[in-house]
N, C-alpha and C positions, 0 to 999 in steps of 0.2 A: 735242153738245159744249157745251151750255149749262152754265154754272157759277154758283153762288151767290156774291154779292159778300161777301168777308170783312168782318168788323166793323171792321177797321182801314183799309179802303179807303173813300174818299169816295163818296157816292151820285151817280148821274147820272140825267138825264132824257133819254129817247130820243124824238125826233120823226120820224115817217115822212112824206115828201112824195112825190107822184107827178107827174112831168113830163108834158107833152103827148105825148111820145113813149112814154109808158108805163113810163119808168124809175123805179124806186123808190130813194130815197136816204135813208139813216139819218143823222140829225144828232145828235150827242152833246153835251149841254149839262151843265155842272156845276151841281149844286144848291148855290148859295152860302149856303144856310142852314147847311151843314156847314162844318167848319173848312177854311180855305184852305191848301193845301200850299205853293204857289209864288206869290209876288207877281208873277213875270214872266208868269203866265198872264193877268193883267189886261192889256187892251189888245191881246190877240191876237184872231184871228177868233173868232166865237161858237163854232165847232166846236173842241172841246178836242182837240188833237193830242198825246196823252200815251200813254206806254207803260203807265201804271198800270191803265188800264181793261181789263176782260176782254172776251171776245168780244161783239160787238154782235149780238143776236138779235132778229129781228122778233117782234112780238106774235103769239102763237099762239091759235087759237080751237078749242074742242072741237067735234068733228063728232059729230052724232047717229049712233046705231047704224044707223038706217034709211038715213041719207045715206052712211055708209061702205059698207054693203052694196050700195047702188045705184051708187055712184061710187068704186070702189076706186082707191087711189093707185098710179100707175105709178112705182116707185122706182128703176128701173134706171139712170136718168140723174141722179137727185137724191141718191143715197147718197154722203156725203162719202168721198173717197178712191178713187172708182171711175173718175174722169175722167182724161183725158190732158192734159198740160201741156207747153207749148213755152217753154223758158227761153233767152233770148238776152241776152248781155252784151257791152257795148262798153267800151273804155277800158283802164285800167292793170291790173297784176297784182292790186292790192288789190280792184278791182271783180270780177275773175275769181274770186278766192277767195270773195267774197260770193255770186257766182252759183253756185259749186259747193256752198256750204253750203245755199243755198235749194233747189237741186235735190235734195240729199240729204235734207232734211227732208220735202219733198213726197213723195219716193219711200218714205220710212219710213212715212208714213201711207197708203200704198197707191196714190198717184197714179202714173200712167205717164208718164215723161219721154220725149217724142218729138222727133225732129229736124226733121220737116216741120211747119211752122206751120199749114198748111192742115188737117192732121189733128187738131189740138189743140182741146180744149174750152175751154182757158184759156191766155192768153199772159202770161208774166212777162217784162217788158222791163226790163233793168238798165242804166241810162244813165251817160254820162260828160259832164261839163260843162266840161272843160278848154278845149276849142276850139269855136268856132261850128259847124264842119263836123260834128264828132261829135254835137253836139246836133241838128243838122239831120237826120242819119240816124235818130236816135231819134224825132224828130217824124214823119218819113215812115213809120216803122214803125207808129206810133200810127194814122196816117191809114189805112194798109193794114188794120189790125185793125178799125177802125170800118167800113170798106167791107165786110169779111167778117162783120161783126156778132159779133166775138169779145169775150168778157169779158176785161178786161185788168187786171193789177196792175203799176203803174209804180213802179220802184225806182231807187235810185242817187242820184247827186248832182244831177241836173236837177230832179226833183220836190222834193227836200229843200231845194235852194237857191232855187227859184222855184215854190212850190206853187200859185200863182194863175193859171198859164197856162191860157188858154181851152181849149186842146187836151186838157187833163186832165179836162174835164167828162165825167161818166159812168163814169170809171175809178176804181179804188182806188189809193191812194198809200201806199207803204211806205218809211219813212225808213232811212237808212244804218245807224243803230244799233238797228234793230228787226227785222233779218232773221231773228232766232230766232222771230218770230211770223208767218212767211210762211204757215203752214198755216191759221191762224185767218183771215187776210185772204183767202186763196184760197177757203176754204169760203163766206165771206159774199159774195164777188164772184160765185161760181158760182150763188148764190141770187138774183142780180140786185141786190145792194146795193153801194153805194159806201162804202168804208171808208178812213179816213185815220189812219195812225199815223206821225207825223213828229217827235215829240219827240226832241231830242238829249240829254235828261237821263234818268238812270235812278235808281232807288232806291240809297241808299248801299250796301246789302248786295249789290247787283248790280255797282255800279261798281268795287268792290275787285277784281273778276275781269276788268276791262277794259271797253271801250266797248260791247261786245255781250253782256256778262254772262259768257260763257264761250267757250272754243275747243273745248270737248268737244261738238261737234255732228256729226251724220252729213253726209257730202258725197259727191258723184259727181264725181270728178276728170276733167277733159277729157283729161289724160294720166296714166294710172295710175302713171307713173314719177316724176311731179313733184308735190310737195306745196307749196302756196303758203300761207305763214303770215303773217298780218297781225300785226306786233309792236306797233304802235300806230296810232292814228287821229288825224287832225287835225295841227296844226303850231303852231309858235310865231311864225310870220311874219305879216305884214300886207301882202303884195305887192299893189300897186295894180291889177294886171291879173287877179288870180286869183279865179275864181268858186268853186273847190273849197273855199276857206276858209269860204264861206257855208254849205256843206253839211256838211263834216266838223268844223268848229269848232276849238276849241283842243285841245292835246295831251292824249291819254288813252292811257296805256301799259298793255299787258297785263302782269301779273306774270310774272317769269321762270319760275316753276313751271308756269304755264299753257302757255307757249311750249315749254318743255322736254318736258312731257308730250305735247303735240300732236306734236312731232317724233318722240318715241319710238313713239307710236301709228302714225304714218305709216310709219316704218321697219319696224315689225312687219307692215305691210300691203304691203310690197314696194317702197316708194318708193326711188328712187335719187338724187334731188336735192331738197334743202330750199331753197326760195326764201323769203327774209325780205323782206317788203314793207311799205311804209307811204308816207304823203305825204312823210316825211322820217325815214329810219332813224337819222340822226345825233342826233336829239333823244330817242331812246328812253330811258326811265327817269328823265328829269329831274323828272317829276311824282310819282315813287314812290321816289326815293332810290336809283336804280340807274343803270347805264350800259351803253352798247352794247358796249364791250370785255368787260365781265364776262358779259353775255348770250352773246356769241360763245364765250367759254371754256366756259360751261355747256353749250352745244350741242355743242361739239367733244368734250367728255367722253362724250357719249352717242351720238355718230355713229361707226358702225363703218367699217372700210376698205371701199371700194366705193361709199360714199355721199358726195356732195359738198354743201357749203353755198354758196349764192350770196346775197350781200348786195345789197339793192336801193338805190334812189336816196337820196343824202344831200346836203344843201346844204352849201356851204363853211364858213359861220361856226361850225357846231356840230361838224363833223368836225375842224376845226383843233385842238381840244382833245385829240383822241385819235390824233394822227398816229403817234407812236412805238408805242404798244401795238397800233394797228390794222395797222401795217406788219408787225409780227411775226405777227399773226393771218393776214394775207393770205399769208404765206409757209408757213403750215401746209399739209401735203399734202392735207387734206380740205376746204380752203376755196378756191374759185375766186378768182384774183387779178384781179378785174375790179370796177370801181366806176363807177356813173353819178353824175357830179357836174355838175349844170346850172349853166352860167355865165350864159346868156341874152344877155349883151352884153359887149363888150370895152372899154366906155367907163365910167368911174366916174360921169360925169354921168348917163348912162342908168340905171345901176344905182341911183343915188340916187333918180331919179324912180320907179323900180320898187319902192323900199324893200326892197332885197334884203339889207341888213345886212352886206355885205362889199364889198371892193374887188377890182379885177382882180388886185392884188398878192396878196391873200389866196387867190384861186383858184389863181394860179400857184404859190404856196407848197405847196398841197395836191398839185398835179400833180407838181411837181418832187420833193417829198419821197417820194411813193409810187413814182414811176418810178425814183428814185435808190436806193431801199432794197428794192424788191420786184422780182425778176427778171421781165422781160417783163410788167410790170404794164400792164393795159389800162384806159384812162380814156375813158369816153363822156361826151358833154355835149349841151346844148341851145342853140339860138340862136333868138331872136325877131327877125325882120326888120321894120324900119319901126315901132319903138315910137314913140308920140307924142313929137314935138319932137326926134327923133333927127336930128342934123345929118349932113352929109356927112363931116365929120371924125370924128364918133362912129362912123359906119359903117366908115370906113377902119380904125379901131382894132380893131373886131371882126374884120374880114378879116385883119388882121395877127396877131391872137391865134390864129386857126385855121391860118394859114400856119405859125406858130411850132411848134405842137404836133402838127399833122396827126393829128387824132383818128381812130381806126379806125371809130368810129360817131358820127354827128352827126345829131341830130334838128332839122331845120330847119322853122320854121313862120312864116307871116306873122302880123302882129299882127291880132287880131280883138277889137274892143271887146266886153266882156261886160257885159250890163246890170247896173247896181247897183254896179259897181266904179269906183274913183276914176279909173282910166285911161280909162274911157269918156267922161269929161268933158274930157279933155286935148285939146290941138290935135293933130289927126292929120296924119301924113305923107300926101302925095298917093298915092292907091291905085295908080296906075301905077308910081310910084317904089317903093312897097312890093313890088310884083310883080317889078320890075327887080332890087331888092336880093336878093330870095329866089332869083331865077334866078342871080344872080352868085355867091351863096354855094353854091348847088348845083353850079355849074360848078367852083368852087374845090375842093369836096369830091371831085368825081369826077376831078379832075386829078392826084391823087396816089394811090399805093398803099402800104399798110402791111404787106401780107402776103407780098409777093414774096421778101423776104429769108429767109423760113422754109422755102423749097423745099430739100429734101435733109435736113432735120432729122427727128429721131425724137421722137415724143411719146406719152405715155400718155394715152388718151382714154376717155371714157364715152359710149356711144351711147344716146340717150334719145328721139329723134324720127324720124319718117319725112319725108324731104325732099318738097318740093312736086312734084318730077318723078315721085314714086312709084317711083323706081329706085334711090335711095340712102337710107341712114340718115344722120342728122345726129349727129355726135359732137362733143364739146368737149374741148379740152386744158385745162391748168391755167389759162391766161389767157382761157379761154372763146372761143377762135377757133372758127368754124364749119367743121368738117371733114367732107366728104362721103366716105362709105365704101360699098362694095358692099352690097346687101341680101342678107345671108346668114343662114340660120336660126341662132338662138341668140345673135346679137350684140346685139340690143336689150336694154338694161338691164345690159350687161356692160362691164367694163373690159378694155382690151387696148392694144397698141402699134401705131402706124402710122408709116410713113415718108412724108413729104410729097413728092408728085410733081408738083404744079401749084398755081397760085394764081389767084384772081380778085380783084375789088374787095371782095367780101363773103364769100369762102369759100376754103378750101384743099381740095385733093384728097389723099386718103390711101390708101396701099397697106398692107393688113393684114399684120403680121408674124406668121406662123403659130406661131412658137415661143411668143409671148406668150399664145396661146390654150390652150396645153398646160401653162402654168405653174400651180402651185397658187394658189388664190384663196379668199377668205373666202366661206363659204356664207351667202347672204342669203335672206330669205323671198321666195317667188315673188310677182311683182306680181299685183294683181287684174286680171281681164279688163276691157277698156275698157267703161265704162258701168255697172260694178258699184257698188252702194252700199257705201260703207265705213262700218262700224258705229262707235259711240262706245266709249269706254273705261269699262267698268263699275267699274274700280278707280281712277277719276280722283280725285285729292285736291284739295280746295279750297285756296285760299290760306291760310286759317287753319290747316288741319290740317298743311300743309307747313311753315309757319313754326313751328308748335308743335313739330314733330318735328325742326326744325333742319336740314332738308335744304338749304335755300337760305339763304346768308349774304348779307345786304344789305351793300353797300359804299358808302362816301361817297368819291367821287374828288376829291382835292385835289392841287395841285402842292406838292411839298416843297422847302424851301430847299436841302437837300443834293443832291437829284437831281430836276430838273424832269420827268424821264421817269417817275419812280416815282410810284405812287399809294399812298395809305395808307388803311387801313380805320379804322372808328370805334374798334376796339380798340387801334390804334396811337397814339391821341391822348395816352395817358399819364395818370397820376393827377392831374396839375395841373388838367386840365379838370374832373375829378370834384370836386376841392376847390372850384373856383370856383363850380360849380353848387350845391354844398352851401351855400356862404356866401350865395349869392343867395336860396336857399330860406329860410334862417334869417332873413335880413333882411326878406323879405316877410312871414314869419310874425310877426315882432316888430312890424312896422308894422301888421299886421291887429289884433293884440292891443291896441295903443295906441289905435287908432281905435275899437275896440269899447268900451274902457274910457271914453274921452272921451264917446261917445254915451250910455253908461249914466249917467254923471255929469250930463250935460245933462238927461236925462229925469228924474232924481231931483230936480234943482233946480226944474224946471218943476212937478213934483208938489207940492213944498214951497210954492211961490208960490200 
C-alpha cells in the first residue's frame, strides 16, 4: 500500500524508535526546509498530526536470494486485509454513524468484522467524551485490550480531545474527521506501529464536501432498516461543561447534495428510517449559506411513502429562527413529529454559567409553539443535576419546569467536571447533594405518565427493531412512541395499523389491524441482510458538478417585513441590490485608478530629481 509523495505535498522525516517492551513507534516530523502550510502547526507536539500525510511505512530492507530461500516469509497473518477486526462504538448516533462507516471501509478491503472481541486480531474502539462514565468504559476497554495484547486503534472524541492520556501509549489514534483513513491506520497498527491522525483540518478541496470529505463511503449498518446521516459536525456554542467541543470543533456542514445523495443511496438499499444527526442540527448550513428547513424539504422530495425521516437534537437558540417552517415540516406524513431539545437547567442563572445562549423563556417558546402547532408533538430534553454553584432555588426552578411540561423522555445526568473545561474550575456542589438532586429528578420523572391517554387509539406504525425481550417488534407511530407488537413474519420494515391496548411508562402495546396488512402499499427495495456491507454510489456527484447542473438551489433565509414567517431567496432581493453592488464596484475601480495614477506621478518626480 506504499505510495509516492506527490510533488505538491510537503516532505516528512520518519524516525523509528523501539521501547523496552519491544514496541516500535513511528514518529513523523515535518521537514521545515519546505514551505509551511499552517502556522498553527508550530507549537504543537513534534509529531505532526495531519491528514495530509500518506501511509507511514517502515523502512524496508532487501533480503538476499540465499536468505529468502533459507527463511521464507510466512504471510498468512501479515497480508493486509486478511485479519479480523472488532469494532465497538459508544455514545451518540453521530458516533454510531462513524463506527458504521469505519466497519464498512475495513470490510471493503477484506477485513472480517467480528462480534467477539477475543477472536479479533485488531480492536477499533470508538469513544464518547460527553460524560465521565462513558469515558471510563472506554478506558476500561483499553485496559482489557492491553491485557489480551490486542493491537488497538482508538477513535472518537476522547483521543481527539485529550490525545496525551497515558493509557493511549502503544495504540494508534484516529481523529473524528479522519475516519475515511481507518484502513491505512489499521494496516500500520497490525504491523506493530503506532500512528496518529488527529488533525481537525482538511484541504480546501476536501472541506467543500464536509468535515470528513464525503458521505459516499461504504458502511455496515447495525440495523439494516436505519440509516444514520451526519448532516454537520461541531457546533457554534462554547458551553462551559462540554468536552465534545474540544474534539468536534466549530460548525462544518455537509453540502445538501451530499446528504440527499446519501439518503437516496440508503433508500435503494432498503432502509426505512433516515436519522439526521449532529451535535446541533439547528445550526445546519450556517457556514455554507443553507438552512435546516430547506434541507428537510430537499429530503422529503426524495423520500418515498413507507420511509420516515427523524431529526436529531437541536439547541433552542438556533431552532427559534425556524419555528414556523419547521412546524409545517413536522406535520408532513413522512417526518416523525419528535424533537430532542436539551434545556439542561430551568434557571437562567445556571444557563448563564453554562453559556447556553438562551433563557428558560426561549426554551418554553420552542416547546409551546411546536406542541401548539403540531398534533401530538413529542419533545425530549436533558437535565444536568448539580451544576457548579447551582443554588437550592435554581434547582427548584428546574423541578418546576419538568413538572410543567412532563416530558415523555428525560435524559438525567449528574454533573461531572470534564478536564480542560471552564466548569471544572468552578465551585462544585457537594457530591451527596448532587446525587440527591439526581434521585429527586428521577423520582419526579417516574411519577407521571404521558402514554396512558393513548389507549384505545389507532395509529399507523412502522416496525424497525426487535424488542429486548426478543418476543416483540418495536414499531413507532408519527410522534415516535415506542409500540410493542407481536413478532410475526413479514412485519419488520413494514407500515401497518395498530390499536393501542395497553401502556407503560416507556411503551405502548398494540394490536395489529389485519385489514391494514392487506391494503395496497408502496413497493420498496428489500433491506440488506444484517451485517452486509453496503456499497458506495458509483454515480455520486461532487458538490461542484451538482451546483453546475443547478440541481440544488442555495437559499439565504431572512425575515421579511411583510411576513415574518416567510423566507426569501437571493433571487427575491430585486434589482435594487444589484444596482447598489454595481455602484460599489465602480467606486472601488475609480479609487484604484486614482491611486495608481498618483503612484506613477510620484515615481516620475523622484526620477526627475
